[in-house]
N, C-alpha and C positions, 0 to 999 in steps of 0.2 A: 451463556443464557442460563438461565436457572434449574433443577432437577431435581426429582423426588421428594416428595412428599407426605409429609407425616399432619396426619386426620385427629384432630385433637374432637374426642365424644363418640359415644357408642350405642347411640336412641336413632331411629326410622329416619332422621334425619342425613345424617354418618351413615347410615346401612345406605341410602340414593347417594353421596358425595362417595363412599368407592366406589360404588357399582360405577360410579361416570367419569370415576379418575383409569379404573380399568379399562373401560375400552378407549379413553385415552393415554394408555401409558405407555402410547411411540413416542408421546409426546414431553408426558410427566414424570417416564422414570418409576422407579420403586415407590412405591405405596405402602406406607405402616399407619395403627392405628392404636389409638389410644389412651385408655379408658381407664378409672379406678375398678372396674370392672370387668377382668382380661378374660372372660367365658364371652360376653357381650359384644367384644373385637371378634374372636375365633366365629362366631355364628354370624359378623358381618362378611368374611374372610370365606366361611362355609356357604354364603347365599352366590358371593358373587362365582367360585368355583361353582357351585351349583347351577347357575347361571351363565358358566361360558364365557364371562359379559370383560376378560383379560384378553386387550388386541393384538398382544405379541405376548410371547414368554415373559413372566419378568418377575419380580419377588416382591409380593404383601406379607404382609409382618403383624402381629398379636403385641401389643405392651403393655402393659401396668402401668399409671405410670397414677402422680396427685397433682392432678391439671391446678391445685391451688397454692403447691412451694412453685417459684419460681425456678430456682435449683434444680429440681426434681427433673421442669421438661426443659431446661437448657441445657442438662447431662443426656437427657431423651435426644434431646436434635444434633445434639455433636457425637451418639452414639450413631445412629438411625443415618449419620450426613444429609439428613432434610433438607433444602434453602428455605419450602415452601410451607407454611404452618399455617392449615385449616382449620380452625376452630369453630365446631357446631355443638360443642357441650354446653351446658349450661350459665348465661351470664355473667354468672357471678367469676368466671374464673378468667377474663376477660384481662384482665387485669395484670394478673401474673403469667399470664400464656405471655401478651403483650412485652413483659418487661422480658420472660425468657428469650425471646423474636429479635429484642437492640439487643440484649447482655449478646449475643450471639452469630447476628449481624443477617437474617436469614429474614426470609418475605413473613409477610402472617398477612391474615385477613376474618374475618367473625363476620355471623351472620342479627347478630341482635347489640345492641349498646350497654356498657356495666351496670350490672347492679350488686349494692350489699345487699347483703341477708338481712337486716336488721333495718333498712329504709324500704322505702315504698314511696315514689312517685314524687322524686327531689326536684328541684328549685331549676327550669329552664336556665339556658340550653341545655341537656343532661349530656349532649358530648363533655360540653364547658370544664363538667363534675372530675370525670374523669378520663377519656381518650386525648379529650385534645390536649391536655397537659403535659401529652408526651409527644406535641409536635414536634420539640425543639430539640429533643436526641434522637430523633428518625432523620428529622434533617440532617445534626450532624454525622449521624453514621452511617447515611443516606440508606436508610432500611424503609421499604415498601412496607408498607400498612394500608389497607383498603378497611375500609370500614364502612358493618350495615350492606355485606353482597349477596343476603339471601334476597327474595324476592321482596319481601315488603317492611324494611325497609332491604333496599338495594335496586332488583329490574325498577322500581315504581319510581324510582330517583333518575335514572337511564332514561326512561321513560317523559320524565318530566324537562330535564337539559333536550330530548331531541323533539318533544313537541316544541318549546318553548322557540329553541330555533330554527327548526323548521318549520313554523306556521306561524309564529307570530315578530311585530318589532314591539311592542315590550305584553312584558304577562300582570295581572287585574288578580289574578286566583290559582291554583294550584289543588284539585283534589285527587286525592289519592280514594279509590274504590276498594273493597278487596270482599268480592264475593264468595260463599262456598255454598251450593247448590245443591252437592251430595247428602248423602243421607249413608249412614253406620252400622242403622238399624239398635243399636242402643239404649237403653230409656236417655240414656245422660253420658255423655263424654265432653274432654275437652282432645283438640283435635293437637293439641302439643303439647309439652310438659305440662301438667296440671298447673303447678307451685309457681310457674313463670306467668301462663294464661289468666289469672285469676289477680296476679299479683297488676298487672296491665289493668285492671278494671276497679278496682278499689277504689283508687287516690283519686286528683286532680285529672280533669280532663282536658289539656290544653292544646289551646288552637293557634295559631300566628294571625290576625284580622286588625286590621287600622291601623300597621304598624306600630302593633306591641299585643301582648301573650293579653290573651283574655282564659276564665275559668269555669269549665262547666261541673256538672254533675256526671257521672257515666247514666246511660237512655236516655238524656235528659234533651238533646238534642236528636230527633233522626227524622228521614226525609224517603220518599220513595225514588227507586230508580230505575231509571225502565234502559237496560244491560245487555249488550250483542249472544247472542245463545243463552241467556240465563234466565232474560225478562226484566220481568220486573221485579224486584226486589228491595223489601224495607232493611235499612241501613242506620248507623245510630254515629254519631260525631262522640268518634273515641280519642284518646290519647294513644300517641309510637313515635319510635323513633326518628323518623326520615320530616317528622312535622320540625322539628329541631335543628338538621342540619338547610333542610332546604330554605326556612326561615331567616338561618343566616347568610348563606349563598343569594337569596333573593328578597331578599327585608323589601320590597317595593309590592307584594303579592300576599294577598290572604291563603295563606297555607291548612288546611285541614288534610284531617285522616278521619275516615267511612267505612265501619264494618260491618257485616249482617251478621245477624244475629235472629232467632228463631225466638216466640213470644214462649216458648216453653225452656228455653236457654235461660232465660231475662226472668222467667221464675223462678225456677232451683237458683238460680245466682243471689239471684234477692234472700231467701231465704237463707241459705246460708249466709252469707251475709250479714241479716241481719240479728243469724243465732251467734253470731263470734266467731263462724268456724273459716272465713276469711283472714284471718288476722295471724301475721306473721310474730306473734308478739308470745315467750311461753308462756302455761297454764298448768297451775297444777292443780292432779286431779283428786279425791278423797281419800286412794289410797295410797298419796304422795307421792304419785307420778308427775314429770316433767311435762311435758308434749306443747309441740308447739301447733296448736289447730288446722291448719295451712295442712303442716304435715298429714296427719292425719286425713284429710281431705284425700290429702296426694294417692294415699296409702291404698286407701280403696276403691275409687274409680279407675278404669279400666285406664293399660298401658294403649297412649296413641297408636301404637304399633299395632299392639294385636287388632285394634281395626283395619288392615287394609284387606285381608281376604272377603271383607262383606263388602264394604264403601263400591257406591255406584256412584252416579253425574257428576257432573264437571263443578268447577270454578270460575271464575273471570275476576280476574285485579287490572286493576287498572289508571292509568293515571291522566285527569281534567286537565287540563288547560283555556283560558281564556282571555283575552284582551287586546290588542286590536292589532290588524295590518290595512297599511295603507290607509290608515285615521277609522278605519270600519269594524267592526265588532268579529271578533273570529278565533273559535275555538277548536280542538280537538282531544279526540279519546284514543290514548296509546294504547295498546290493552294485548296481554294472555287469557284464552283462553285453553283450561288443562283437565282431562280425563281420568277422575277418583282407579278405573277399573284396567285404566291401559296400564296409571303409572304401576297395578300392582304387579299385571303380568310380566312387562319392561325390568320393572326393579323387585319385585319381592315390597314395594311401600305403598302406602295413601297421597292422592295429590297435594295435599296440605305438604307433606316430607318432600314429596319429589320440585315441587316447585320451593321451597329453598335450601335444598339440596344442590340443585345443578345449576343457580349461576356460581356460586364459588369456585363452580370446577370447571365453568367458562371464564374464568377472570383468573383463578390460575394455570392454565392456557395462553392467555393474555400474558402474564408477565415473565413464563418461561419462553416465548418470544419474545422478550423484550417491548409488545406493544403497549402492557400498564402498567413495566418494574420504574414505579414512577423515583425510588428513591427516596421520598419521603411519605405521610399521612396524608389520606385526601379522604373521600365523602366521595360514592359514587357520582354525581352528580357532575364531579370538575374533573371526568375524565369524558373523553370520547367515543359517546354509547354508540358508535357505528358499527366497531370490532366487535366490539362484545352482544349487538344485534344479531350478528351474523353466526359469533360461538354459539350464541341461544339458540337459531335457529337450527341448529342442526346436531346439537345436544338434548333434542327433545322441549322447548319455548318459543315457538314461532311466535313473532312481533306484528299483531292488525293493528292498524288504522284508522280513524274511522271519523271523518272531517265532512263539513260541505259537502266536499268531491264523493261522498260514498265508504261506503266500509269496505278496506281493501286491506296486504301483506301490505307490510313498509317498503319501498320500493329499494333501499341501500341508498 
């Protein structure tokens, strides 16, 4: 049984992850939080203690680390005795942290696909460019590595697996729909790291349709969705991590990702992009200073973690699978609804961070219990979703299903 967790990162998602690890420290053991900024780790620990989140008396410590340095991360893993590493830092550090886990033989998980700072929207399938190149090494060393185990990617992949296995004989399409119907009260802000947020939307929109990769522009393809609780919402086809693994595991199905955007967001985004302010390429000012426009935009926008106290409303994120059953058309929508205010009252973070931060803890619990301790690299849809849903239900993200028979909690 694996115990002791090392959380890499100290943003809003890490805060949720730390709180949830604390609430389950009877299973997970010691908790260590590491970032390049020690004060941020210490602030998360203070929040955990203020909320009385620790289920039993236990160890929770802060550490400073350069997560882009494999040797530093490996040394920290050895010093802390961590057997499970939860990487919720920027996606730029995925590969060095994964390499450190392979070197030390401990379990690894992340919530987003690896990115290189100087590259945006590489050729699909994205996982094959980086993480999947480590599959053989993980298998050789018996290292469990669960990729993309946030909400999307992550839980929505499990929703796809469950929906297909439970409601379909054959699958023809998988549509992931992510709607944030909440309001933070700011004139403009992103719900997670602005640099990562904007990078997602400045490149090609890749989808898997008709057995091949299709390319579109951002905001080129939109449609209205009528969803539980949040109602009718406009969403746009967007490039996203889970499309790349689901298309590999279900090549017979069309796979698309849809995200909701307000007209205001689209207008601001378009102006920033057209002015060149979303570029990751350095420019030189008249004063001779070299700056990266995207990093400047990030610096002047609100810290997403600061949105939490004023956030109201709900999210609805789910996976719609379509196909046939018994020769007849069939479909099912597997989803979760989260509340921003409830998330803040529980862990001090808004709902977007909550939905991203809870799933890796659920996965860590399953690794600790041996249920998901695979000894190899996997994406979430390759694992049995039932135990995952069971842990998610009790840790704050209950699963629901809407199909021809109605809307109800999943039945286990």
